[in-house]
Backbone bond lengths (Angstrom), bond angles and torsions (degrees), N, CA, C in turn:
res aa  C-N    CA-C-N  psi(-1)  N-CA   C-N-CA  omega(-1)  CA-C   N-CA-C  phi
1 M - - - 1.433 - - 1.506 109.78 -
2 S 1.315 114.74 123.43 1.491 118.01 -175.10 1.537 110.65 -86.42
3 G 1.314 113.61 140.14 1.480 120.53 173.15 1.525 114.29 78.57
4 T 1.339 120.26 4.50 1.467 121.44 -175.22 1.519 111.38 -63.77
5 A 1.345 116.28 -49.46 1.435 121.35 -179.60 1.537 111.69 -60.89
6 K 1.351 113.14 -41.38 1.480 118.22 -179.85 1.496 109.20 -65.22
7 D 1.370 117.24 -43.49 1.473 120.53 179.07 1.486 111.23 -59.68
8 D 1.351 117.19 -39.84 1.485 121.40 -178.68 1.530 109.21 -64.61
9 V 1.342 116.43 -44.19 1.451 120.20 -179.63 1.516 109.91 -64.35
10 N 1.351 115.69 -44.27 1.460 119.91 -179.78 1.531 110.34 -62.26
11 T 1.341 117.86 -40.95 1.454 121.98 179.01 1.512 108.79 -65.28
12 D 1.310 119.02 -44.43 1.464 123.75 179.88 1.501 109.20 -59.34
13 E 1.311 117.40 -46.62 1.453 121.53 -179.17 1.512 110.93 -64.46
14 K 1.358 117.10 -42.97 1.442 118.06 177.83 1.498 111.16 -62.42
15 D 1.298 118.40 -41.27 1.503 122.47 -179.15 1.552 107.65 -61.99
16 E 1.325 117.13 -43.49 1.447 120.96 -179.30 1.546 111.40 -64.01
17 L 1.373 114.41 -42.31 1.465 118.74 178.25 1.514 112.56 -66.26
18 L 1.357 117.34 -39.31 1.437 119.91 177.48 1.527 111.83 -63.73
19 Q 1.336 115.71 -40.86 1.462 119.53 176.89 1.526 111.62 -64.66
20 R 1.318 116.39 -38.03 1.473 121.78 178.65 1.543 109.15 -65.36
21 I 1.343 117.63 -42.99 1.452 121.49 179.33 1.522 110.61 -63.30
22 R 1.316 115.71 -42.43 1.500 120.42 -179.98 1.513 108.93 -62.37
23 E 1.326 117.96 -46.37 1.429 121.82 -179.26 1.548 112.99 -63.41
24 L 1.354 114.37 -37.89 1.459 118.37 178.73 1.535 111.09 -69.26
25 E 1.370 116.24 -40.18 1.463 119.66 177.51 1.510 109.79 -59.71
26 E 1.328 117.16 -44.93 1.484 121.46 178.58 1.548 110.18 -62.08
27 R 1.268 116.50 -42.73 1.471 121.46 -179.72 1.528 109.30 -64.00
28 K 1.335 118.12 -42.62 1.442 121.97 178.67 1.503 111.85 -62.52
29 I 1.332 117.33 -40.76 1.465 121.34 178.03 1.544 110.69 -63.54
30 R 1.345 114.64 -45.18 1.479 119.44 178.21 1.542 109.42 -58.00
31 L 1.333 117.10 -45.46 1.469 119.44 -177.35 1.527 111.21 -64.20
32 F 1.321 116.46 -43.59 1.490 118.87 177.68 1.497 110.87 -66.29
33 A 1.322 117.21 -34.10 1.476 120.39 179.67 1.547 111.06 -65.64
34 R 1.294 114.87 -35.97 1.469 119.40 -179.31 1.492 113.54 -59.29
35 N 1.357 115.09 -37.26 1.463 118.24 179.68 1.495 112.21 -94.22
36 R 1.351 117.72 12.88 1.432 125.06 174.12 1.522 112.37 61.97
37 S 1.317 116.12 27.62 1.526 117.81 179.95 1.509 109.58 -91.09
38 L 1.325 120.01 9.87 1.472 121.75 173.09 1.501 108.80 -108.90
39 P 1.329 119.39 100.32 1.435 122.10 -176.78 1.544 112.42 -62.23
40 L 1.296 117.20 -21.85 1.450 123.26 178.06 1.547 109.52 -55.97
41 L 1.310 115.53 -36.24 1.482 120.77 -175.87 1.510 111.97 -77.31
42 T 1.338 119.05 -14.25 1.452 120.70 -177.02 1.498 113.34 -114.12
43 T 1.383 116.54 -5.26 1.448 118.37 -176.25 1.542 110.49 -79.65
44 T 1.307 114.62 153.66 1.492 120.54 173.82 1.537 109.41 -108.33
45 L 1.320 115.90 8.73 1.499 119.11 174.94 1.519 110.89 -74.78
46 T 1.324 115.98 147.39 1.470 118.82 174.39 1.548 106.40 -78.51
47 I 1.313 112.77 164.80 1.474 118.86 179.92 1.550 110.75 -58.07
48 Q 1.345 115.86 -44.39 1.492 119.24 178.95 1.508 111.07 -64.17
49 Q 1.315 119.45 -37.69 1.460 119.61 177.69 1.528 110.54 -66.89
50 L 1.314 115.99 -43.36 1.459 120.71 178.23 1.526 111.37 -61.58
51 K 1.320 115.79 -42.28 1.462 118.37 179.43 1.529 109.27 -63.79
52 A 1.295 118.51 -41.34 1.470 123.15 179.62 1.538 108.69 -58.36
53 L 1.335 117.44 -48.55 1.433 121.76 179.78 1.523 111.25 -61.32
54 M 1.312 118.10 -43.73 1.460 121.96 179.77 1.550 111.56 -62.49
55 L 1.342 116.04 -43.86 1.475 119.47 178.38 1.547 110.12 -62.22
56 L 1.306 116.60 -43.91 1.460 119.92 176.92 1.529 112.20 -63.09
57 G 1.345 114.02 -37.76 1.475 119.82 177.61 1.520 112.58 -65.02
58 L 1.339 115.30 -35.73 1.468 120.06 179.23 1.516 113.82 -80.82
59 D 1.316 116.27 -45.14 1.479 122.96 -172.26 1.508 113.75 -97.73
60 G 1.311 120.54 -14.95 1.447 120.76 -173.67 1.502 109.38 82.57
61 D 1.346 115.51 -167.29 1.473 120.52 -179.71 1.511 111.43 -56.23
62 L 1.351 115.52 137.81 1.467 121.91 -179.82 1.516 109.14 -130.24
63 S 1.316 114.80 156.85 1.444 118.31 170.35 1.495 107.46 -74.86
64 S 1.343 117.34 160.83 1.442 120.54 178.02 1.530 112.61 -57.86
65 N 1.339 116.03 -39.10 1.430 121.30 177.68 1.522 112.04 -64.02
66 E 1.287 117.59 -44.47 1.483 122.35 177.11 1.536 111.00 -59.84
67 L 1.327 116.04 -46.54 1.441 121.31 -179.59 1.525 112.98 -64.61
68 A 1.342 113.32 -43.19 1.504 118.58 177.70 1.527 108.01 -60.98
69 E 1.308 118.13 -44.12 1.447 121.15 179.64 1.520 113.22 -62.26
70 G 1.342 114.62 -42.04 1.451 119.00 177.02 1.500 114.19 -62.87
71 L 1.319 116.37 -31.17 1.490 123.34 179.67 1.524 110.51 -86.29
72 G 1.327 117.65 -14.73 1.430 120.28 -176.39 1.522 111.63 72.17
73 T 1.310 118.08 35.07 1.420 123.05 179.91 1.504 112.46 -131.41
74 G 1.266 118.76 171.93 1.464 121.96 176.78 1.523 111.30 -83.23
75 V 1.303 115.63 163.35 1.459 122.06 177.92 1.539 112.00 -61.57
76 A 1.354 114.72 -38.56 1.471 116.94 179.96 1.526 111.96 -63.99
77 T 1.310 117.24 -39.32 1.491 121.50 176.58 1.494 109.78 -66.74
78 L 1.324 115.10 -41.51 1.464 120.24 179.65 1.544 111.58 -59.86
79 T 1.293 117.28 -37.05 1.456 120.29 -179.89 1.522 110.74 -55.76
80 G 1.345 117.04 -46.17 1.451 119.89 177.13 1.519 114.13 -61.44
81 I 1.315 115.74 -40.74 1.442 121.70 179.39 1.526 110.13 -62.03
82 V 1.344 115.42 -50.02 1.448 122.00 179.57 1.550 111.19 -61.96
83 D 1.334 116.29 -42.78 1.482 120.64 176.72 1.507 111.99 -52.78
84 R 1.358 114.91 -47.91 1.449 119.25 -178.54 1.532 112.49 -68.68
85 L 1.293 116.18 -35.53 1.494 119.53 177.34 1.510 109.41 -70.39
86 M 1.322 118.78 -34.53 1.472 120.92 175.74 1.516 110.70 -67.10
87 A 1.341 116.94 -40.49 1.450 120.18 177.90 1.546 113.45 -58.86
88 R 1.357 113.87 -28.08 1.466 118.69 179.31 1.519 112.01 -91.94
89 G 1.375 117.18 -0.06 1.423 121.13 178.03 1.535 114.51 77.21
90 L 1.344 115.43 22.12 1.474 118.97 -174.53 1.503 113.76 -97.51
91 V 1.353 118.14 -24.45 1.475 121.82 178.61 1.552 107.68 -137.90
92 H 1.301 113.36 163.39 1.468 120.40 171.74 1.520 108.07 -132.52
93 R 1.326 115.44 156.09 1.472 121.31 -176.66 1.513 108.02 -130.90
94 W 1.358 118.10 142.78 1.413 121.80 -179.85 1.538 109.33 -152.00
95 E 1.309 112.93 163.21 1.496 119.11 175.30 1.504 108.34 -78.96
96 A 1.333 114.75 135.61 1.462 119.89 175.73 1.510 108.88 -66.19
97 P 1.368 120.76 127.21 1.435 121.05 -178.41 1.539 114.16 -60.73
98 E 1.287 118.18 -29.76 1.447 122.35 179.54 1.507 114.50 -77.07
99 D 1.329 117.22 -19.04 1.440 120.98 -178.83 1.528 107.80 -160.14
100 R 1.333 117.86 102.32 1.437 122.43 -170.79 1.560 111.00 -66.42
101 R 1.320 119.18 -14.49 1.452 120.66 175.90 1.514 112.53 -73.66
102 V 1.318 116.73 -19.77 1.452 123.09 -178.23 1.530 109.90 -91.67
103 R 1.335 114.09 125.44 1.474 121.16 176.02 1.532 108.31 -100.82
104 R 1.286 116.35 131.08 1.475 120.84 177.30 1.520 109.82 -107.72
105 V 1.338 116.45 154.19 1.447 121.05 -179.72 1.475 107.01 -132.60
106 G 1.331 116.27 137.96 1.522 121.32 178.10 1.505 109.52 -145.11
107 L 1.302 111.93 165.15 1.496 119.09 178.41 1.540 110.60 -76.97
108 T 1.335 115.21 144.83 1.422 120.68 167.33 1.521 108.29 -85.48
109 E 1.349 116.76 179.05 1.478 118.40 173.98 1.518 111.24 -58.94
110 E 1.345 116.47 -41.63 1.479 119.50 178.28 1.513 112.22 -63.61
111 G 1.369 115.24 -39.29 1.437 120.43 176.78 1.526 112.00 -60.21
112 R 1.380 114.69 -44.49 1.480 118.54 178.90 1.528 108.62 -65.03
113 R 1.304 119.67 -34.18 1.467 121.25 178.31 1.509 110.81 -64.88
114 V 1.333 117.85 -43.11 1.462 121.86 179.69 1.533 110.27 -63.50
115 V 1.328 116.45 -44.61 1.502 120.75 179.67 1.530 107.79 -62.63
116 A 1.314 117.78 -45.19 1.446 121.49 179.93 1.525 111.98 -60.97
117 E 1.326 116.65 -34.39 1.464 119.99 179.06 1.533 109.83 -65.16
118 F 1.348 117.04 -41.83 1.437 121.03 178.05 1.524 110.64 -65.14
119 W 1.317 117.32 -45.72 1.449 120.04 177.72 1.510 111.60 -66.85
120 G 1.318 116.89 -33.23 1.477 121.79 -179.56 1.518 111.87 -67.06
121 A 1.312 116.31 -28.25 1.491 118.44 177.15 1.530 109.39 -58.57
122 G 1.313 116.38 -39.75 1.467 120.88 178.16 1.553 110.41 -64.68
123 Q 1.324 116.19 -36.88 1.465 120.39 178.88 1.523 111.26 -66.37
124 R 1.353 116.81 -36.48 1.481 119.86 176.61 1.523 108.37 -64.59
125 H 1.328 117.97 -36.98 1.465 119.93 179.07 1.517 110.18 -62.46
126 Y 1.380 115.42 -40.02 1.489 118.14 -179.22 1.511 110.11 -68.60
127 A 1.304 119.29 -31.46 1.462 120.85 177.63 1.578 109.14 -63.36
128 L 1.315 115.62 -35.04 1.468 118.91 177.15 1.534 109.54 -69.90
129 L 1.361 116.37 -42.23 1.440 119.16 178.12 1.533 112.77 -59.55
130 A 1.346 116.07 -33.26 1.450 120.45 -178.64 1.531 111.67 -59.56
131 Q 1.266 117.73 -16.37 1.468 121.72 -178.15 1.556 111.12 -84.35
132 L 1.315 116.10 -9.48 1.491 120.15 -179.55 1.502 108.92 -79.13
133 D 1.341 117.22 159.48 1.466 123.22 -179.88 1.536 108.26 -75.42
134 A 1.335 116.12 159.53 1.447 124.49 -176.91 1.533 112.97 -56.91
135 D 1.351 118.66 -41.36 1.440 121.04 -178.91 1.547 111.15 -63.33
136 T 1.323 114.72 -43.48 1.474 118.11 178.53 1.541 109.78 -65.42
137 L 1.327 119.50 -42.30 1.475 121.54 177.80 1.510 110.77 -63.38
138 R 1.324 117.98 -37.29 1.462 121.69 178.48 1.491 109.58 -60.77
139 G 1.339 116.51 -45.14 1.463 121.15 -179.87 1.551 110.99 -63.31
140 L 1.337 116.40 -45.04 1.464 120.12 177.98 1.535 110.80 -61.68
141 A 1.322 115.21 -42.34 1.490 117.85 -179.40 1.546 110.69 -63.92
142 T 1.289 117.14 -42.60 1.468 121.94 177.16 1.542 111.35 -58.68
143 A 1.306 114.57 -47.36 1.489 119.55 178.95 1.537 110.61 -64.07
144 A 1.312 117.20 -42.11 1.499 118.83 -179.16 1.526 109.77 -67.03
145 E 1.338 118.42 -38.40 1.481 120.83 177.60 1.527 111.22 -63.81
146 A 1.316 115.93 -42.49 1.483 119.24 178.57 1.521 111.35 -62.24
147 L 1.354 115.03 -42.85 1.475 118.85 -179.35 1.567 109.22 -65.48
148 C 1.305 117.25 -41.42 1.478 119.99 -179.97 1.513 109.46 -64.82
149 R 1.338 119.36 -44.07 1.448 121.23 179.80 1.557 109.39 -58.51
150 F 1.315 116.79 -43.96 1.443 121.52 179.51 1.501 112.14 -64.27
151 L 1.296 117.73 -46.52 1.491 121.63 178.50 1.499 112.77 -62.42
152 E 1.365 115.58 -38.92 1.495 118.47 176.66 1.462 111.75 -65.25
153 S 1.324 118.25 -34.75 1.503 120.64 -179.48 1.496 111.29 -74.02
154 E 1.361 116.85 -20.74 1.466 122.35 -176.88 1.534 112.79 -104.88
155 E 1.352 117.31 16.09 1.454 122.03 -178.35 1.544 110.04 -54.42
156 P 1.322 117.42 130.52 1.467 117.58 177.45 1.495 111.37 -71.88
157 Q 1.304 114.63 148.99 1.498 122.21 175.50 1.517 108.21 -78.69
158 D 1.323 117.60 162.42 1.464 119.68 178.98 1.515 109.92 -54.63
159 G 1.340 115.10 134.58 1.461 119.05 179.45 1.523 113.72 77.26
160 D 1.331 115.97 1.99 1.474 120.91 -175.84 1.500 112.65 -104.29
161 E 1.340 117.02 -0.21 1.449 120.26 -174.49 1.506 112.23 -67.96
162 A 1.293 114.75 134.44 1.463 120.97 177.36 1.549 106.94 -102.87
163 P 1.308 118.59 141.73 1.465 119.72 179.66 1.540 109.64 -65.16
164 L 1.343 114.16 148.57 1.442 120.45 177.85 1.514 109.60 -65.56
165 Q 1.335 117.05 128.67 1.434 120.72 179.81 1.524 108.27 -122.83
166 T 1.269 115.48 140.21 1.477 121.56 177.60 1.511 109.76 -99.47
167 P 1.302 117.18 147.55 1.487 119.29 -177.46 1.532 111.12 -68.52
């Protein structure tokens, strides 16, 4: 059988590299968490509430049906999520003027501030990266580009999405 030993070595090396990347990602998260630059660790929002805010931050105002679909939940469940976000002053809800049966949801100023805080955490990470030398940044950029190209080629088709699973 040709190439078997080489394939085994290549697989072993890939497994070791994947393990190393996983460990480094965990280490990076721990280091960022230490200096409290991960707002996820200090928020009291539920995951569904946070996801709703992020969708509204990305897409702007949405109908209840659109937001429920984006969250992968029913409209009845969404109502509770939106009610709790409204109680915190993060979103507002109104009837669409063109069709009073349609309820729309959007971020308040405070909601936009919370979303910006989460996005800003990423910007603080980039400020730290800016302190690295050009060769290191070039290597990181090359790796990030390769990962993005791969992920773009593997985009799931509508209805094809698999839930995120952790090892």
